[in-house]
N, C-alpha and C positions, 0 to 999 in steps of 0.2 A: 504494500500500500504506500501511497505517496506521503512524504513528510512535509510537503509544502505548507500546509496549514499549521502544523506544529511549529514550524520556523517562524511563521507570521505571529503566532500567539506568544512564542518565547520572546520575540522582539518587543511585543506590546507589554510584556511583563517588565521589560527594562525601560519602558517609556519611549520606545522607538516604534513609530507607526508608518504605514505606507504614505507616500507623498500626497498631500491634499490637493490633487490636481484634477479632481472631478471624474476620474476614470474608475473602471471596475476590473479587478483581477479575478480570473477564473482559474481555480485549481482543482485537481481531482479530490474525491472524497478521501478522508484519512482512513475510513473503514466502510464496510458495507452498511453499518448502522447509521453513520453520521453524515448528513447532508444538510445544507442550509445556506444562510446568508449572514455575513457580518457587515456592519456599516460603521466605519470609523469617520473621522472628520474629513469630509469631501473625498472619500475613497471607500469603495465597497469591495468585499471579497465574497464571491460565490463559490462554494465548495460542493461540487457535483460531478458525477461521471458522465453527465450529458454533454453533447457536442458544444464546445465553447462558442462556435458561430451561432448556434441556435440561441444560446444564452444572450449574446450581444444583440441579436435581432429582436428577441423578446423585450429586452430593456429599451431598445430604440423605439419600440411600438407603444410604450406606455405614455399616456398623455399627462405628464407631470413634469415638475422641475427635474432635470436630469440628475441632480444631486440626490434626489429622493427616490429615483426610479426603482432601486433595488429593494426598497421596503414598501413600495406601492402595492396595494392589494391586487391590482391588475397583474403585475409581474409575479407576485407570490402565488396567485391563483393559477397562472399559466405554468409555473414551475411545478406546482403540486399536480396539476393535470398531466403534465409531461412525465413526471416520475412515479405517479400513482401513490404519492405520499400525502400526509396530512400535517397540520401544525396546530399548536395550541394558541400561541400569542407571540408578539414581538417583545423581547425582554431587554431590559437594561443589563449590560454585561459589566461586571466589576471584578477587581482582582486585588489581592493583598499578599505581601511576602510572609513567609513563615516567621514564627517567633520561637526563641529557644525555651527549653524547659517544658514541664507539664502545664496544662491549663490550671488556672486557679479554681475554676468551677468544678465541684465534685461530680464526676460522671461514672456511670456504670455501662459497660458495653452490653448490647443486646445481641446474643449469639443464637438467633432463631431465624432460619431461612424462611419460615412460614409467617413470620411477623409481617403484617400488611405494609408497614413502612419499608421493611427490607425488600419484600417482594416487588413493590412498585419501583423502588430505586434501581433494582437490577434490570429493569427494562431500559434504563437510560445510561447506566454506568457499570463499570467493571470494578472488581475488588472492593465491593461495597462493605462499609462498616457503619454501624449505628450505635450511638451512645444516648443514654437517657439520664435526665436529672429531674428533680421534682418540678413538674410543670412544663417540661420541654424535651425536645428530641433534636439531636444533631446527626445528620447523614453525611458521610464522606466517601468519595469514590473517584474512579478515573473515568472522565467523561470524554467530551469531544477532543479528538487528536491526543488522547492520553492525559489531558490536563487534569489536575486535581480539582474537584468541584465539591462545594459544600451546600447543604440546604438545611434549614432549621424549621422547627414547628414549635410554637408556644401555645399551651392550653389557654383557652379563653379567660379562665379565672386567674391566670398568672400574668396576664398582659399588663403593661403600664409600669412595671417595676424594674425594667432594664435587663430582664432575663435574655431577651433576644440578642442584644448586643454582646452579652457574656457568652452565649452559645456561639455566635459568629466569631468572637475573639478566640474561643477554644479551638475552633477549626484551624486557626493559624498556628497553634501549638502542636496540633496532631499531625500535620503534614510533615514530611521529611525536612530536616534543616536545609536551608538554601533553596527550597522550592517555593512556588507560589500557589495560592489557592484561589479559585474562581467561584463566583456566585452570580446567579441570574435573579433579577427581580422584575416583576411586571411594573412598568412605569406608573400605572395608576395606583399601585399598592404603596402609597407614600410612607406608611409605617415601616414596611420592609426596607424600602430604599434608605430611610433615615437610620434604621437599625444597622445595616451593613456599613454605612458610611461612619457611624459612630465607632464601629469596630475597626476602622482603618482601611476599608475596601474603597478603592477609587474607581470611578466610572471610566471605561475606555471606549465604549461604543454600544451598539445595539445588536441583537442577534435574533434571527428567526430560524429555529430548528425544524427540519422536515422529518416527520416520523414515519418509519416504515409501516405499510399497511399490515393489519393483523397484530 
């Protein structure tokens, strides 16, 4: 499989982004599971095994600002129809470097492959591990192009006390030293966006993941 997307993401971890020249880079999928679109500042990356010429023609046919074409519903709909895939939403993509030492938050690992949170995470990530604390859950695994990805869930009755930010910060302690951890937030979920930014995650772009059918 191609490592082109992994190299783009590794550069973004260092704060190095594609040139803001209004163009779109098309690269192969990093795996059979992962396809989609990344939008950085004035530069998009489409990762798909479809013909790059078809991708560029589909982008050119969208009646929108060219800078926004890759995230336009018209293009995303055409890409889904072409690939037979679906998508949930366009996410804000954020990243943070690892932190040394164990997390301050007391956590217990859930070692149950039938646990609903574990089972769901395995549809999107490899090497999934899940930790629980009173009032919340942290999921960590290898997602798009092998990057470390974190997701958190806070029980309704535990919200408003900073637990989400502590869970997000814990993810930074649980990834290997010297690595980065990524997280996606729906832009409309302002609470989640604020939570991850409080934990030191910085926004780098937007992402639309196309999910395999079935």
